[in-house]
C-alpha positions as CSV (number, residue, x, y, z in Angstrom):
1,M,-69.5,-30.0,-62.2
2,L,-72.1,-28.5,-64.6
3,K,-75.7,-28.5,-63.5
4,P,-78.1,-30.1,-65.9
5,R,-80.1,-27.5,-67.9
6,R,-83.6,-27.1,-66.8
7,E,-86.2,-27.5,-69.5
8,K,-89.3,-25.3,-69.5
9,P,-91.9,-27.2,-67.6
10,G,-95.3,-27.7,-69.3
11,S,-97.7,-25.0,-68.4
12,S,-100.7,-26.2,-66.5
13,F,-104.2,-25.4,-67.8
14,L,-104.9,-23.1,-64.8
15,T,-101.7,-21.0,-65.5
16,R,-102.6,-20.6,-69.2
17,F,-106.2,-19.7,-68.3
18,V,-105.1,-17.0,-65.8
19,R,-102.7,-15.5,-68.5
20,I,-105.4,-15.5,-71.1
21,F,-108.1,-14.1,-68.7
22,G,-105.7,-11.3,-67.6
23,L,-105.2,-10.3,-71.3
24,L,-108.9,-10.6,-72.0
25,M,-109.8,-8.3,-69.1
26,T,-107.2,-5.8,-70.2
27,T,-108.7,-5.7,-73.6
28,L,-112.2,-5.4,-72.2
29,Y,-111.4,-2.5,-70.0
30,I,-109.6,-0.6,-72.8
31,G,-112.4,-1.4,-75.3
32,L,-115.1,-0.3,-72.9
33,G,-113.3,2.9,-72.1
34,I,-113.1,3.7,-75.8
35,F,-116.7,2.7,-76.3
36,I,-117.9,5.0,-73.5
37,I,-115.9,8.0,-74.9
38,V,-116.9,7.5,-78.6
39,V,-120.5,6.5,-78.3
40,G,-123.0,9.3,-78.9
41,K,-126.2,10.0,-77.0
42,E,-128.1,9.2,-80.2
43,T,-126.7,5.7,-80.4
44,V,-126.9,4.5,-76.8
45,N,-128.6,6.3,-74.0
46,L,-126.1,6.2,-71.2
47,N,-127.8,8.9,-69.1
48,M,-124.4,10.6,-68.4
49,S,-123.1,14.1,-69.1
50,S,-120.3,14.2,-71.7
51,E,-117.7,15.3,-69.1
52,F,-118.5,12.3,-66.9
53,R,-118.3,10.0,-70.0
54,Y,-114.8,11.3,-70.8
55,I,-113.6,10.9,-67.2
56,L,-115.0,7.4,-66.8
57,G,-113.7,6.3,-70.2
58,G,-110.3,7.8,-69.5
59,V,-110.1,6.1,-66.1
60,M,-111.1,2.7,-67.7
61,I,-108.5,3.1,-70.4
62,L,-105.8,3.9,-67.8
63,Y,-106.8,1.0,-65.6
64,G,-106.7,-1.3,-68.6
65,I,-103.2,-0.1,-69.4
66,F,-102.2,-0.6,-65.7
67,R,-103.5,-4.1,-65.7
68,F,-101.7,-4.9,-68.9
69,I,-98.4,-3.8,-67.4
70,K,-99.0,-5.9,-64.3
71,V,-100.0,-9.0,-66.3
72,Y,-96.9,-8.5,-68.6
73,Q,-94.6,-8.1,-65.6
74,N,-96.0,-11.2,-63.8
75,N,-95.7,-13.3,-66.9
76,T,-92.2,-12.3,-67.7
77,K,-91.0,-12.5,-64.1
78,R,-92.5,-16.0,-63.9
79,D,-90.7,-17.1,-67.1
80,R,-87.4,-15.6,-65.9
81,N,-87.6,-17.4,-62.6
82,R,-88.0,-20.8,-64.3
83,Y,-84.6,-20.5,-66.0
84,E,-82.6,-19.3,-63.0
85,E,-80.3,-21.6,-61.0
């Protein structure tokens, strides 16, 4: 006998909030990394050497990319699990 097809359940507010917050934080980390690398000493006084700015900016960009991958994997895995069975 055929099993009834499961419909996608409505996402709760908390689930949607966590997804949006994860994407927002990813964007924030990447944007802040780019800002730290690009900004000059004349514009904003960060009191850092240029080498440290490049390292810190690069680490923040890499961490933002890592977080994006994790958020994407969690969201797609959750969606795939809903339709199994």
